[in-house]
C-alpha positions as CSV (number, residue, x, y, z in Angstrom):
1,X,-19.0,-1.1,-4.0
2,X,-16.7,-1.4,-1.0
3,X,-17.5,0.7,2.1
4,X,-14.8,1.0,4.8
5,X,-16.1,0.9,8.4
6,X,-13.5,2.2,10.9
7,X,-13.1,0.5,14.2
8,X,-14.5,2.2,17.3
9,X,-11.0,3.3,18.2
10,X,-9.9,4.6,14.8
11,X,-6.6,6.5,15.2
12,X,-7.6,9.1,12.6
13,X,-10.9,9.7,14.4
14,X,-9.1,10.1,17.7
15,X,-6.6,12.5,16.1
16,X,-9.4,14.6,14.6
17,X,-10.7,15.4,18.1
18,X,-7.5,17.3,18.7
19,X,-7.9,19.6,15.6
20,X,-9.2,22.6,17.4
21,X,-7.8,25.4,15.3
22,X,-10.6,27.3,13.6
23,X,-10.7,29.7,10.7
24,X,-11.9,32.4,13.0
25,X,-9.0,31.9,15.4
26,X,-6.3,31.9,12.7
27,X,-7.9,34.9,11.0
28,X,-7.2,37.0,14.1
29,X,-3.5,36.5,13.5
30,X,-1.7,39.6,12.2
31,X,-0.6,37.6,9.2
32,X,-3.8,35.8,8.5
33,X,-4.8,38.3,5.8
34,X,-2.5,36.5,3.4
35,X,-4.6,33.3,3.8
36,X,-7.1,32.9,1.0
37,X,-10.4,32.4,2.8
38,X,-13.4,32.7,0.5
39,X,-16.4,34.9,1.2
40,X,-19.5,33.3,2.7
41,X,-21.6,31.3,0.2
42,X,-18.7,31.2,-2.2
43,X,-17.9,27.7,-3.6
44,X,-14.9,26.2,-1.8
45,X,-12.3,24.6,-4.0
46,X,-8.9,23.4,-2.7
47,X,-6.1,25.0,-4.8
48,X,-3.7,22.7,-6.6
49,X,-1.1,23.4,-3.9
50,X,-3.2,21.5,-1.5
51,X,-1.8,18.3,-3.0
52,X,1.1,18.7,-0.5
53,X,-1.5,18.6,2.4
54,X,-2.7,15.3,0.9
55,X,0.8,13.9,0.5
56,X,1.9,15.0,4.0
57,X,-1.1,13.0,5.3
58,X,-2.2,15.9,7.5
59,X,-5.9,15.5,7.2
60,X,-7.4,14.4,10.5
61,X,-4.1,14.3,12.3
62,X,-3.4,16.0,15.6
63,X,-3.0,19.7,14.9
64,X,0.1,19.9,17.1
65,X,1.9,17.7,14.6
66,X,0.7,19.6,11.5
67,X,3.2,22.4,11.6
68,X,3.0,24.8,8.6
69,X,4.5,28.1,7.6
70,X,2.5,31.1,6.5
71,X,3.5,30.7,2.9
72,X,2.1,27.2,2.7
73,X,-1.0,28.1,4.8
74,X,-1.8,30.8,2.3
75,X,-2.3,28.1,-0.3
76,X,-4.6,25.9,1.7
77,X,-8.4,25.6,1.7
78,X,-10.3,26.7,4.8
79,X,-10.9,23.1,5.9
80,X,-7.2,22.5,5.7
81,X,-6.3,25.7,7.5
82,X,-8.4,24.5,10.5
83,X,-6.0,21.5,10.9
84,X,-2.6,23.2,10.9
85,X,-0.4,24.4,13.6
86,X,0.9,27.9,12.6
87,X,4.7,28.4,12.6
88,X,5.0,31.8,11.1
89,X,8.2,32.3,9.1
90,X,9.6,28.9,10.2
91,X,9.8,27.1,7.0
92,X,12.4,24.7,8.4
93,X,9.6,23.2,10.6
94,X,6.9,23.2,8.0
95,X,5.7,19.7,7.0
96,X,4.3,21.1,3.7
97,X,7.6,22.6,2.8
98,X,9.4,19.3,3.7
99,X,7.1,17.3,1.5
100,X,7.3,19.8,-1.4
101,X,11.1,19.7,-1.2
102,X,11.1,15.8,-1.1
103,X,13.0,15.7,2.2
104,X,13.0,11.9,3.0
105,X,12.3,12.5,6.7
106,X,9.0,14.1,5.8
107,X,7.6,10.8,4.6
108,X,8.4,8.7,7.7
109,X,5.4,9.4,9.8
110,X,2.9,9.2,6.9
111,X,4.3,5.8,6.0
112,X,4.0,4.6,9.6
113,X,0.4,5.9,9.8
114,X,-0.4,4.0,6.6
115,X,1.0,0.8,8.0
116,X,-0.9,1.2,11.3
117,X,-4.2,1.9,9.8
118,X,-4.2,-0.4,6.7
119,X,-3.4,-3.9,7.9
120,X,-4.9,-5.9,4.9
121,X,-4.6,-5.6,1.2
122,X,-8.2,-4.4,1.0
123,X,-7.6,-1.6,3.4
124,X,-4.5,-0.6,1.5
125,X,-6.4,-0.3,-1.8
126,X,-9.1,1.7,-0.1
127,X,-6.5,4.1,1.3
128,X,-4.9,4.5,-2.2
129,X,-8.3,5.2,-3.7
130,X,-8.9,7.9,-1.1
131,X,-5.5,9.5,-1.9
132,X,-6.1,9.4,-5.6
133,X,-9.6,10.9,-5.3
134,X,-8.2,13.7,-3.1
135,X,-5.5,14.3,-5.7
136,X,-8.0,14.8,-8.6
137,X,-7.9,11.2,-10.1
138,X,-11.1,9.8,-11.5
139,X,-12.3,6.2,-11.3
140,X,-12.7,4.2,-14.5
141,X,-15.1,1.4,-13.6
142,X,-13.8,-1.7,-15.4
143,X,-17.3,-2.8,-16.4
144,X,-18.0,0.5,-18.2
145,X,-16.8,1.7,-21.7
146,X,-13.9,4.0,-21.5
147,X,-14.6,5.6,-24.8
148,X,-14.7,9.4,-24.5
149,X,-13.7,9.2,-20.8
150,X,-9.9,9.4,-21.1
151,X,-8.4,12.7,-22.3
152,X,-4.8,14.1,-22.5
153,X,-4.1,15.8,-19.2
154,X,-6.5,13.5,-17.3
155,X,-5.8,11.3,-14.2
156,X,-7.5,8.0,-13.6
157,X,-7.6,4.8,-11.5
158,X,-9.2,1.4,-11.9
159,X,-9.3,-1.5,-9.4
160,X,-9.8,-5.3,-9.6
161,X,-11.2,-7.4,-6.8
162,X,-10.7,-4.6,-4.4
163,X,-7.2,-5.8,-3.9
164,X,-5.3,-4.5,-6.9
165,X,-5.2,-1.0,-8.3
166,X,-3.8,0.8,-11.3
167,X,-3.5,4.6,-11.5
168,X,-2.2,6.7,-14.4
169,X,-1.9,10.3,-15.6
170,X,-2.0,11.1,-19.3
171,X,0.4,13.7,-20.5
172,X,-1.3,16.9,-21.8
173,X,0.6,16.6,-25.1
174,X,-0.1,12.8,-25.5
175,X,0.0,11.5,-29.1
176,X,-1.1,7.9,-30.1
177,X,1.8,5.5,-30.0
178,X,3.6,7.3,-27.2
179,X,5.0,5.2,-24.3
180,X,4.1,4.6,-20.7
181,X,6.4,4.9,-17.7
182,X,5.2,2.1,-15.4
183,X,6.0,1.2,-11.9
184,X,4.6,-2.2,-10.7
185,X,4.7,-3.7,-7.3
186,X,2.6,-5.7,-4.9
187,X,0.5,-4.9,-1.8
188,X,-0.1,-8.4,-0.4
189,X,1.9,-9.7,2.5
190,X,2.4,-12.9,4.4
191,X,-0.7,-13.6,6.5
192,X,-2.9,-16.2,8.1
193,X,-6.4,-16.3,6.5
194,X,-9.5,-17.8,8.1
195,X,-10.6,-21.1,6.6
196,X,-14.0,-21.4,4.9
197,X,-15.1,-23.2,8.1
198,X,-13.0,-21.6,10.9
199,X,-14.8,-23.1,13.9
200,X,-12.5,-25.5,15.8
201,X,-13.5,-27.9,18.6
202,X,-12.7,-26.4,22.0
203,X,-9.6,-28.1,23.6
204,X,-8.5,-27.7,27.3
205,X,-11.0,-24.9,27.7
206,X,-9.7,-22.8,24.9
207,X,-11.6,-21.4,21.9
208,X,-9.4,-21.7,18.8
209,X,-9.6,-20.4,15.2
210,X,-9.1,-22.4,12.0
211,X,-6.6,-20.5,9.8
212,X,-4.4,-21.3,6.8
213,X,-1.1,-19.7,5.9
214,X,-0.9,-17.3,3.0
215,X,2.5,-17.8,1.5
216,X,5.0,-18.4,4.3
217,X,3.0,-17.2,7.3
218,X,2.6,-19.1,10.6
219,X,6.3,-19.6,10.7
220,X,8.2,-19.3,14.0
221,X,8.1,-15.5,13.9
222,X,4.3,-15.7,14.3
223,X,4.4,-17.5,17.6
224,X,3.6,-15.6,20.8
225,X,2.7,-12.5,18.8
226,X,-0.3,-10.3,19.5
227,X,-2.6,-10.9,16.6
228,X,-5.7,-9.0,15.5
229,X,-8.1,-9.6,12.6
230,X,-9.4,-7.6,9.6
231,X,-10.4,-7.9,6.0
232,X,-13.6,-7.6,4.0
233,X,-17.1,-8.9,4.8
234,X,-19.6,-9.6,2.0
235,X,-23.0,-8.4,3.1
236,X,-26.4,-8.8,1.3
237,X,-29.0,-6.2,2.1
238,X,-32.2,-8.3,2.8
239,X,-34.4,-5.3,1.8
240,X,-32.9,-4.3,-1.5
241,X,-31.2,-7.6,-2.4
242,X,-28.0,-5.8,-3.2
243,X,-24.6,-7.3,-2.2
244,X,-21.7,-5.1,-1.1
245,X,-18.3,-5.4,0.6
246,X,-17.5,-3.7,3.9
247,X,-14.0,-3.4,5.4
248,X,-13.4,-4.2,9.0
249,X,-10.5,-4.2,11.4
250,X,-10.2,-4.7,15.1
251,X,-7.6,-2.6,16.8
252,X,-6.8,-4.8,19.8
253,X,-5.3,-8.3,19.9
254,X,-7.8,-11.2,19.7
255,X,-5.5,-14.1,18.9
256,X,-2.2,-15.7,19.8
257,X,-0.3,-18.8,18.8
258,X,1.3,-20.0,22.1
259,X,4.6,-21.8,22.1
260,X,5.3,-25.0,24.0
261,X,7.7,-24.5,27.0
262,X,11.1,-26.1,26.5
263,X,10.6,-28.1,29.7
264,X,8.5,-30.6,27.6
265,X,11.7,-31.5,25.8
266,X,10.5,-30.5,22.3
267,X,10.0,-26.8,22.3
268,X,8.9,-24.9,19.3
269,X,12.1,-24.3,17.3
270,X,12.0,-27.6,15.4
271,X,9.7,-28.9,12.8
272,X,6.1,-28.4,13.9
273,X,2.8,-29.4,12.2
274,X,1.2,-26.1,10.9
275,X,-2.3,-27.7,11.0
276,X,-2.3,-28.9,14.5
277,X,0.5,-27.0,16.4
278,X,0.1,-23.5,15.0
279,X,-3.6,-23.0,15.8
280,X,-4.4,-19.6,17.3
281,X,-6.2,-19.2,20.6
282,X,-8.9,-16.6,20.6
283,X,-10.4,-16.9,24.1
284,X,-11.7,-19.3,26.7
285,X,-14.8,-21.3,26.3
286,X,-18.0,-19.9,27.9
287,X,-19.9,-21.5,30.7
288,X,-23.2,-20.4,29.1
289,X,-22.7,-22.3,25.8
290,X,-22.1,-19.2,23.8
291,X,-19.3,-20.9,21.9
292,X,-21.8,-23.4,20.2
293,X,-24.7,-20.9,19.7
294,X,-26.4,-21.1,16.3
295,X,-26.7,-17.5,15.1
296,X,-28.0,-18.0,11.5
297,X,-30.7,-19.9,9.8
298,X,-30.0,-23.4,8.4
299,X,-27.2,-23.3,5.9
300,X,-26.1,-19.8,6.8
301,X,-22.4,-18.9,6.4
302,X,-22.1,-17.6,9.9
303,X,-22.9,-21.1,11.3
304,X,-19.4,-22.1,10.0
305,X,-17.6,-19.5,12.0
306,X,-17.1,-19.0,15.8
307,X,-20.2,-17.4,17.2
308,X,-18.3,-14.9,19.4
309,X,-16.3,-13.7,16.3
310,X,-19.5,-13.4,14.2
311,X,-21.1,-11.2,17.0
312,X,-17.9,-9.1,17.3
313,X,-17.6,-8.5,13.5
314,X,-21.3,-7.7,13.2
315,X,-21.1,-5.2,16.1
316,X,-18.2,-3.4,14.4
317,X,-20.1,-3.1,11.2
318,X,-23.5,-2.4,12.7
319,X,-25.0,-5.6,11.3
320,X,-28.2,-6.7,13.0
321,X,-29.1,-9.7,10.9
322,X,-26.4,-12.4,10.9
323,X,-27.9,-14.1,7.8
324,X,-26.9,-10.9,5.8
325,X,-23.3,-11.9,6.1
326,X,-22.9,-14.2,3.1
327,X,-19.1,-14.7,3.4
328,X,-15.9,-12.9,4.4
329,X,-12.2,-12.8,3.7
330,X,-10.6,-12.1,7.1
331,X,-7.0,-12.6,8.2
332,X,-4.8,-12.3,11.2
333,X,-2.1,-9.6,11.4
334,X,0.4,-8.4,13.9
335,X,-1.3,-5.8,16.0
336,X,1.9,-4.1,17.3
337,X,2.0,-0.6,15.6
338,X,4.7,0.3,13.2
339,X,7.2,2.5,14.9
340,X,10.7,4.1,14.6
341,X,13.5,2.6,16.7
342,X,17.2,3.0,17.2
343,X,19.3,5.5,19.1
344,X,18.5,8.2,16.6
345,X,15.2,6.8,15.5
346,X,16.8,6.0,12.2
347,X,15.1,2.6,11.7
348,X,11.5,1.4,11.2
349,X,10.1,-1.8,12.8
350,X,6.7,-3.0,11.4
351,X,4.7,-5.8,10.0
352,X,3.9,-6.1,6.3
353,X,6.8,-4.0,5.1
354,X,7.1,-6.5,2.2
355,X,5.7,-4.9,0.2
356,X,3.7,-2.0,1.4
357,X,7.0,-0.1,1.5
358,X,7.6,0.1,-2.3
359,X,3.9,0.2,-3.2
360,X,3.2,3.1,-0.9
361,X,6.3,5.0,-2.1
362,X,5.4,4.4,-5.7
363,X,1.9,5.7,-5.4
364,X,3.1,8.7,-3.5
365,X,5.7,9.2,-6.2
366,X,3.0,9.3,-8.8
367,X,0.9,11.8,-6.8
368,X,4.0,14.0,-6.4
369,X,4.9,14.0,-10.1
370,X,5.4,17.4,-11.8
371,X,2.9,18.3,-14.5
372,X,4.0,20.0,-17.6
373,X,2.3,21.1,-20.8
374,X,5.0,19.2,-22.7
375,X,4.4,15.8,-21.1
376,X,3.4,13.4,-23.9
377,X,3.8,10.1,-22.2
378,X,1.6,8.2,-19.6
379,X,2.7,7.9,-16.0
380,X,1.4,4.8,-14.4
381,X,1.6,2.8,-11.1
382,X,0.2,-0.7,-10.8
383,X,-0.1,-2.4,-7.5
384,X,-1.0,-6.1,-7.4
385,X,-2.4,-8.7,-5.0
386,X,-1.2,-12.3,-4.8
387,X,2.5,-11.8,-5.6
388,X,3.5,-13.8,-2.6
389,X,1.7,-16.9,-3.9
390,X,2.8,-16.7,-7.6
391,X,0.6,-13.9,-9.0
392,X,-1.6,-16.5,-10.8
393,X,-5.1,-15.2,-9.8
394,X,-7.0,-12.6,-11.9
395,X,-5.9,-9.8,-9.6
396,X,-2.2,-10.9,-9.8
397,X,0.4,-9.7,-12.1
398,X,0.2,-12.8,-14.3
399,X,-3.3,-11.8,-15.2
400,X,-4.2,-9.4,-17.9
401,X,-4.9,-6.4,-15.6
402,X,-2.0,-4.2,-16.5
403,X,-1.7,-5.0,-20.3
404,X,-5.5,-4.7,-20.8
405,X,-5.6,-1.4,-18.8
406,X,-2.8,0.1,-21.0
407,X,-4.6,-1.2,-24.2
408,X,-8.0,0.2,-23.1
409,X,-6.4,3.5,-22.2
410,X,-4.6,3.8,-25.6
411,X,-7.7,2.7,-27.4
412,X,-9.8,5.5,-25.7
413,X,-7.0,8.0,-26.5
414,X,-6.7,6.8,-30.1
415,X,-10.2,6.0,-31.3
416,X,-9.4,6.7,-35.0
417,X,-6.0,4.9,-35.2
418,X,-6.0,2.2,-32.6
419,X,-4.8,-1.2,-33.6
420,X,-1.8,-3.6,-33.3
421,X,0.5,-0.9,-34.8
422,X,-0.3,1.7,-32.2
423,X,-0.2,-0.7,-29.2
424,X,3.0,-2.1,-30.5
425,X,4.5,1.4,-30.7
426,X,3.3,2.1,-27.2
427,X,5.0,-0.9,-25.6
428,X,8.2,-0.3,-27.6
429,X,8.4,3.2,-26.1
430,X,7.5,2.1,-22.6
431,X,9.5,1.0,-19.6
432,X,8.6,-1.1,-16.5
433,X,10.2,-0.5,-13.1
434,X,9.4,-3.6,-11.1
435,X,9.5,-2.3,-7.5
436,X,9.8,-4.9,-4.7
437,X,11.8,-4.9,-1.5
438,X,15.3,-6.2,-1.6
439,X,17.7,-7.7,1.1
440,X,19.6,-5.2,3.3
441,X,22.9,-6.4,4.5
442,X,22.5,-8.4,7.7
443,X,25.3,-7.7,10.3
444,X,25.1,-11.1,11.9
445,X,25.2,-13.1,8.6
446,X,27.4,-10.9,6.5
447,X,29.1,-14.0,5.1
448,X,25.8,-14.8,3.2
449,X,26.5,-11.7,1.0
450,X,29.0,-11.0,-1.7
451,X,31.3,-8.1,-0.5
452,X,30.3,-5.9,-3.4
453,X,26.6,-6.5,-2.9
454,X,25.6,-5.4,0.6
455,X,22.7,-2.9,0.4
456,X,22.4,-0.5,3.3
457,X,19.4,1.2,4.8
458,X,18.7,4.9,4.4
459,X,20.8,5.1,1.2
460,X,18.5,4.5,-1.7
461,X,16.9,1.9,-4.0
462,X,18.6,-1.4,-4.8
463,X,18.9,-2.4,-8.4
464,X,18.6,-6.2,-8.4
465,X,20.1,-8.6,-10.9
466,X,19.8,-12.4,-11.4
467,X,21.5,-14.4,-14.1
468,X,18.7,-16.9,-14.2
469,X,16.0,-14.4,-15.0
470,X,14.3,-14.2,-11.6
471,X,14.8,-10.5,-12.0
472,X,14.3,-8.6,-15.2
473,X,17.2,-6.2,-15.0
474,X,19.7,-6.2,-17.8
475,X,22.5,-3.8,-19.0
476,X,20.1,-1.5,-20.8
477,X,17.6,-1.2,-18.0
478,X,20.3,-0.8,-15.4
479,X,21.8,2.0,-17.3
480,X,18.4,3.7,-17.6
481,X,17.9,3.4,-13.8
482,X,21.2,5.0,-13.1
483,X,20.5,7.8,-15.6
484,X,17.2,8.5,-13.8
485,X,19.0,8.6,-10.4
486,X,21.5,11.1,-11.8
487,X,18.7,13.3,-13.1
488,X,16.7,13.3,-9.8
489,X,19.6,13.4,-7.4
490,X,19.0,9.9,-6.0
491,X,21.6,7.2,-5.1
492,X,21.2,3.5,-6.2
493,X,22.8,0.4,-4.9
494,X,23.4,-2.9,-6.6
495,X,22.6,-6.4,-5.4
496,X,22.8,-10.0,-6.6
497,X,22.5,-13.0,-4.4
498,X,25.3,-15.5,-4.0
499,X,25.5,-18.5,-6.3
500,X,24.9,-20.9,-3.3
501,X,21.7,-19.1,-2.3
502,X,18.2,-19.1,-3.7
503,X,16.9,-16.0,-5.4
504,X,13.3,-14.8,-4.9
505,X,11.1,-13.5,-7.7
506,X,9.1,-10.4,-8.5
507,X,6.4,-9.3,-10.9
508,X,9.0,-7.9,-13.3
509,X,9.8,-10.9,-15.5
510,X,6.1,-11.9,-16.0
511,X,5.0,-8.4,-16.8
512,X,7.9,-7.4,-19.1
513,X,7.5,-10.7,-21.1
514,X,3.8,-10.2,-21.4
515,X,4.1,-6.7,-22.8
516,X,7.6,-6.8,-24.4
517,X,8.7,-3.7,-22.6
518,X,12.2,-2.8,-21.3
519,X,12.3,-3.4,-17.6
520,X,14.4,-3.3,-14.4
521,X,13.9,-4.6,-10.9
522,X,14.7,-2.1,-8.2
523,X,13.3,-1.8,-4.7
524,X,14.0,-0.5,-1.2
525,X,16.0,-2.7,1.2
526,X,14.8,-4.4,4.4
527,X,15.9,-6.8,7.1
528,X,14.0,-9.9,8.2
529,X,12.1,-10.5,5.0
530,X,9.2,-12.9,5.5
531,X,9.2,-12.3,9.2
532,X,6.0,-11.1,10.9
533,X,8.0,-8.0,11.8
534,X,10.7,-6.5,9.5
535,X,13.0,-3.5,9.6
536,X,13.8,-0.8,7.1
537,X,15.4,2.6,7.3
538,X,13.3,5.6,8.5
539,X,14.4,7.5,5.4
540,X,13.7,4.7,3.0
541,X,10.0,5.5,2.3
542,X,11.0,9.1,1.4
543,X,13.9,7.9,-0.7
544,X,11.5,5.7,-2.6
545,X,9.1,8.6,-3.2
546,X,12.1,10.7,-4.5
547,X,13.2,8.0,-7.0
548,X,9.8,6.9,-8.2
549,X,8.8,10.5,-8.8
550,X,12.0,11.0,-10.6
551,X,11.5,8.0,-12.8
552,X,8.0,9.0,-13.8
553,X,9.0,12.6,-14.4
554,X,12.2,11.9,-16.4
555,X,11.3,8.7,-18.3
556,X,10.2,10.6,-21.4
557,X,13.5,12.5,-21.5
558,X,15.6,9.4,-20.9
559,X,13.7,7.5,-23.6
560,X,14.5,10.2,-26.0
561,X,18.2,9.8,-25.3
562,X,18.3,6.3,-26.7
563,X,18.7,5.5,-30.4
């Protein structure tokens, strides 16, 4: 079990303090009679329309930003009504209408809030679990039997390692052997993780922290950045003997990797030793010996970590016995909040865009899908950890998480007919959309692109090709992507890297080969890939939601159009 503990300055907690609108105050409005407020003692159930409240990410936000029209307010639960800013007969300003109508600009702020409040992969999965629960999805514990737990019309999610998650909705008219429309992406991002022993000897009066790069982190873009820390802490309750995970994040900078002034003749723009010359500073050494204080008993994990950091993390989590911390997975992240920029605020600047951009949009697309009594396929989104380091671990896409989840779901739905024939049919009728960010055209290096392959921001997803199989797109899957775009009113762009450049990779080839499904690679574009701060378009998160929803809604129809 993972329990998330918000920092003392949680943005959402601060926002909740401004939600002052009450049911009694809105009921005094001349139009409040249309709002469905149940009688006292009546069971309170949020109507299905409240899903737009969830997707607009309005819960706990400042009321002044939660503008809603009377038509939408009439569909909300009492607790949701308390949090909206009434704009009677002004549907053009209603956030709920904008989300319902898939206006791309309606998803900009929710995406920014997601980035600000979920800096690590563990926080992102916790966020997705919350959204899924609020949208009526049920957890399927991986250690339990799924027999008799999955039904047509049901919605479910399962996690692995707290850092990967799969969610799926079964069509009400599902039949054994029907296919799965799948979107797969990754949530992990370049970061610097604390070493098993992160205590470093003090040098020149500084306290430093031992960290190791995850993927390509600690590059030049990390120097002189304001870094904070977060992740999960493994805690053993000394009374019960039970071990759990707790999430933690600090919302102020605690670390920096200082550069060397060019006056010394070397500077920091050449080749530097990542072990000795990219060590973060986290403070100044104390005159009272607090830096070398022994906090735990002999052999305790906390004795391998900086004492001040142990005290700080313990305080954040309300831990009084340092020995109860048996381990942790903490990492540094850029603490500057995600924000819009540009003369018209048409761009987004943020850390960890690769690839929380496509993963967030894909999950929102699933939650936004249209439900029909005729749906007979499964709609699924799988978001993985460890893509940036090759996907080789059990929570990575090269593991069996996705194939086994599909197989277990089909088995539970087909108890009397399950076997190689049914699962073979399922994969033959399925399709995988591998969603990972792509390269936007760079205005200062336009010669690095082919003229016909220069993706633009705020236009739409990029369908990526690679003649050497680093991408899984082919003529069939590309045609399918463009057919989906035509049905849902989206626009696609095409990209392939120059022959004299090195292509990256995605989860697409490994998953499509493991399951034998048709597949394409398509993702949203960004600038400054693998930098600590990257850029995308302010409309791109919403354009992603639009296309991913369209793919999941129309895959069954498109599949039926092929012989």
